[in-house]
C-alpha positions as CSV (number, residue, x, y, z in Angstrom):
1,M,20.9,125.1,-34.0
2,A,18.8,127.2,-36.5
3,S,17.1,130.4,-35.3
4,G,15.5,133.4,-36.7
5,P,11.9,134.5,-37.4
6,R,11.1,131.9,-40.2
7,Y,12.5,128.8,-38.4
8,F,10.0,126.2,-37.3
9,V,10.7,123.6,-34.6
10,P,8.9,120.3,-35.5
11,F,6.6,118.7,-33.1
12,R,8.4,116.6,-30.5
13,R,6.9,113.2,-31.4
14,R,7.5,114.0,-35.0
15,H,11.2,115.0,-34.4
16,E,11.6,111.6,-32.6
17,G,10.1,109.6,-35.4
18,K,7.1,108.3,-33.5
19,T,4.2,110.2,-35.2
20,D,3.3,111.2,-38.7
21,Y,0.8,114.1,-38.0
22,Y,-0.4,114.2,-41.7
23,S,-1.8,110.7,-41.7
24,R,-2.9,111.0,-38.2
25,M,-5.0,114.0,-39.2
26,R,-6.6,112.1,-42.2
27,L,-7.5,109.3,-39.7
28,L,-9.0,111.6,-37.3
29,L,-11.2,113.4,-39.9
30,S,-12.8,110.0,-40.6
31,E,-14.4,110.3,-37.2
32,K,-14.4,106.5,-37.0
33,P,-12.6,104.6,-34.2
34,R,-9.1,103.6,-35.1
35,M,-8.0,100.0,-35.0
36,V,-4.3,100.6,-34.1
37,V,-2.0,97.8,-34.9
38,R,1.6,97.8,-33.6
39,K,4.2,95.0,-33.6
40,T,7.1,94.3,-31.5
41,N,9.8,91.7,-31.8
42,R,7.9,89.4,-29.4
43,Q,4.1,90.3,-29.8
44,I,1.4,91.9,-31.6
45,I,-0.7,94.7,-29.8
46,I,-4.1,95.7,-31.3
47,Q,-6.2,98.7,-29.6
48,L,-9.4,100.4,-30.5
49,V,-8.9,104.1,-29.9
50,D,-11.3,107.0,-29.9
51,A,-10.1,110.3,-30.4
52,T,-11.4,113.0,-28.1
53,L,-10.3,116.6,-27.3
54,E,-9.0,115.6,-24.1
55,G,-6.8,112.9,-25.7
56,D,-7.2,109.5,-27.1
57,L,-9.1,106.8,-25.4
58,T,-8.5,103.1,-25.7
59,R,-11.7,101.2,-25.7
60,V,-10.6,97.8,-26.4
61,A,-7.4,96.0,-26.5
62,A,-5.9,92.4,-27.5
63,Y,-2.3,91.3,-27.1
64,S,-1.0,88.3,-28.7
65,N,0.4,87.0,-25.3
66,E,-3.2,86.4,-24.3
67,L,-3.7,83.6,-27.0
68,E,-2.1,81.0,-24.6
69,G,-5.5,81.0,-22.9
70,Y,-7.1,80.0,-26.1
71,G,-4.7,76.9,-26.8
72,F,-2.3,78.6,-29.0
73,T,1.2,77.2,-28.7
74,G,3.2,78.9,-31.4
75,A,5.4,82.0,-31.2
76,M,3.6,85.4,-30.4
77,G,5.2,87.5,-33.0
78,N,4.5,85.7,-36.2
79,T,1.7,86.1,-39.1
80,P,-0.5,83.4,-37.4
81,A,-0.4,85.1,-34.1
82,A,-1.3,88.5,-35.6
83,Y,-4.3,86.8,-37.3
84,L,-5.5,85.3,-34.2
85,T,-5.0,88.4,-32.1
86,G,-7.0,90.3,-35.0
87,M,-9.7,87.8,-34.4
88,L,-9.6,88.3,-30.5
89,F,-9.7,92.1,-31.0
90,A,-12.7,92.0,-33.4
91,V,-14.7,89.6,-30.9
92,R,-14.0,92.0,-28.0
93,A,-14.7,95.0,-30.0
94,R,-18.1,93.6,-31.5
95,N,-19.0,92.4,-27.9
96,A,-18.3,96.0,-26.8
97,G,-20.6,97.4,-29.4
98,Y,-18.3,98.4,-32.2
99,E,-19.1,97.4,-35.7
100,E,-16.6,99.3,-37.6
101,A,-13.3,100.9,-37.6
102,I,-10.3,102.4,-39.8
103,L,-6.9,100.8,-39.8
104,D,-4.0,102.7,-38.2
105,I,-0.7,101.1,-38.8
106,G,1.3,104.0,-37.6
107,L,5.0,104.3,-39.1
108,T,5.2,100.6,-39.9
109,R,6.0,99.9,-43.6
110,S,2.8,98.8,-45.4
111,T,4.2,95.6,-46.9
112,P,1.3,93.5,-48.7
113,G,1.0,90.5,-46.8
114,G,2.8,91.5,-43.7
115,K,1.9,91.0,-40.0
116,V,-0.2,94.1,-39.8
117,F,-2.4,93.0,-42.5
118,G,-2.7,89.5,-41.1
119,A,-4.3,91.2,-38.1
120,L,-6.3,93.2,-40.4
121,K,-7.6,89.8,-42.0
122,G,-8.4,88.3,-38.4
123,A,-10.4,91.4,-37.6
124,V,-12.5,91.1,-40.8
125,D,-12.9,87.5,-40.7
126,A,-14.3,87.8,-37.1
127,G,-16.8,90.4,-38.4
128,L,-15.5,93.8,-37.9
129,E,-15.9,96.2,-40.8
130,V,-12.6,97.9,-41.8
131,P,-12.2,99.3,-45.3
132,H,-9.4,97.6,-47.2
133,G,-8.2,96.1,-50.3
134,E,-8.0,92.3,-51.0
135,S,-4.6,92.3,-52.5
136,I,-2.9,93.5,-49.5
137,L,-4.0,90.6,-47.3
138,P,-1.8,87.5,-46.7
139,G,-2.6,84.3,-48.0
140,D,-4.5,81.4,-46.3
141,D,-1.1,79.4,-46.2
142,R,0.5,82.2,-44.3
143,I,-2.5,82.6,-42.1
144,K,-2.6,79.1,-41.0
145,G,1.1,79.1,-40.6
146,A,2.0,76.5,-43.4
147,H,5.1,78.4,-44.5
148,I,6.6,78.0,-40.8
149,A,5.6,74.3,-40.8
150,A,7.5,73.9,-44.0
151,Y,10.4,75.7,-42.8
152,A,10.9,74.2,-39.3
153,P,8.8,71.0,-39.2
154,E,10.4,69.9,-36.0
155,R,9.1,72.9,-34.0
156,A,6.0,73.9,-35.8
157,A,4.8,70.5,-37.3
158,D,1.2,71.0,-35.9
159,L,0.7,74.7,-36.3
160,V,-1.8,74.5,-39.0
161,A,-4.3,72.6,-36.8
162,N,-3.2,74.6,-33.8
163,V,-4.3,77.8,-35.5
164,E,-7.6,76.4,-36.5
165,Q,-8.4,75.2,-33.0
166,A,-7.4,78.5,-31.5
167,A,-9.6,80.5,-34.1
168,E,-12.5,78.2,-33.0
169,A,-11.9,78.9,-29.5
170,I,-12.0,82.6,-30.0
171,M,-15.1,82.8,-32.0
172,K,-16.9,81.1,-29.2
173,E,-16.7,84.1,-27.1
174,L,-18.6,86.1,-29.7
175,K,-22.0,87.2,-28.2
């Protein structure tokens, strides 16, 4: 290991590949709550996080596993599930008094039309104000799951109707 007066030990979370401190500082300087979108192999997690001097505070959270309660029968880690989770998150955030946020995708690659931007589209469609460009959002066929129904019709034949039904059930919770 290097040593000497000019050696700089990186922050632990940067060394572990968990945090990009440059982008985190830019997000914190906006002084808006962050819409933190994280995806795993099995679910999508969205949180509204406020930064304080004592540490970050999670104000609102939505998990794709909660979509079963709204009638969604598809997989919990795909693009339609991300869209519906974004809608659920935005409804909860608006009911808690939050009208705007800024997107934080962490170290996830920003692929146009990806799952994290599907969650962003769901939040924007539900009325949360998040600055974004229209070119990064996935198309309506991907949001509704038409590409999955075309690929595997035996497992996802009614996915398009199921997504629309779950979206209506989620929007009924908006106060």
